[in-house]
C-alpha positions in Angstrom: 73.0 170.3 123.9 69.9 171.8 123.1 66.2 170.5 123.3 64.2 172.0 120.4 60.2 171.9 121.1 57.9 172.7 118.3 54.1 171.9 118.4 52.8 171.0 115.2 49.1 170.8 113.4 49.3 167.0 113.4 51.2 163.6 113.3 51.8 163.6 110.0 53.3 167.2 109.9 55.4 166.2 113.2 56.7 162.9 111.6 57.7 164.9 108.6 60.0 167.7 110.6 61.4 165.0 112.6 62.5 162.4 110.0 63.7 165.4 108.1 65.7 166.8 110.6 67.1 163.0 111.6 67.7 162.3 107.7 69.6 165.8 107.8 71.7 164.9 110.6 70.4 168.3 112.2 69.2 166.3 115.3 70.2 162.8 117.2 66.8 161.9 118.2 63.3 163.1 118.4 60.0 162.6 120.2 56.4 163.0 119.3 54.1 163.9 122.0 50.4 164.4 121.3 49.0 167.3 123.2 45.8 169.8 123.6 46.8 173.2 123.1 44.8 176.4 124.7 45.4 179.9 123.2 44.4 183.0 122.3 44.1 183.8 118.5 42.8 186.9 117.3 40.7 187.8 120.1 39.5 184.1 120.9 40.0 181.4 123.2 41.3 178.2 120.9 41.7 174.6 121.8 43.4 172.5 119.5 45.1 168.8 119.2 48.6 169.3 118.4 51.7 167.1 118.2 54.9 168.3 120.0 58.3 167.3 118.4 60.8 167.4 121.1 64.6 167.1 119.5 68.1 167.0 120.9 70.7 168.5 119.0 74.1 170.5 119.0 72.9 172.6 115.8 70.0 174.1 117.3 69.9 176.9 114.9 70.3 175.2 111.9 67.5 173.0 113.1 65.3 175.7 114.0 65.7 177.0 110.3 64.8 173.8 109.1 61.7 173.6 111.3 60.3 176.8 110.0 61.1 175.9 106.3 58.6 172.9 106.7 56.0 174.3 109.3 52.5 175.3 108.2 51.5 177.9 111.1 51.8 181.4 110.2 53.3 182.0 113.6 55.2 178.7 114.6 56.6 178.3 117.9 60.1 176.7 117.7 61.6 176.9 121.6 65.4 176.1 122.3 66.4 175.0 125.7 69.7 174.5 126.9 70.3 171.2 128.7 72.9 168.8 130.2 72.4 165.6 130.0 73.9 162.4 131.6 77.5 161.7 129.9 76.9 158.6 128.1 73.8 160.5 126.5 75.5 163.3 125.6 78.1 161.5 123.9 75.4 159.9 122.1 74.1 163.2 120.7 77.6 164.4 119.9 78.2 161.1 118.0 75.0 161.5 116.0 75.2 165.0 115.3 77.6 164.5 112.5 77.1 167.9 110.4 79.1 169.9 112.8 
């Protein structure tokens, strides 16, 4: 199982991405978490409100490509982290990941 982490510019964009991934059966579930991000952009320190999509999947590459196609940032961040979960949750993710 992989976990995808993708910060978005606002709740609307995060919700659109998460719902699209769910409808297309690329992820089993997603969480949206409000966040404050600090970063350097073109030599300036930036502080922005973002909403992070955290999704659980067995299809990380396909889901990543779909996120990138929907994302508004010039340089979007999509991190993939391998994860091990309890047996029941992993089974649930596998059962919902019907596009494989």
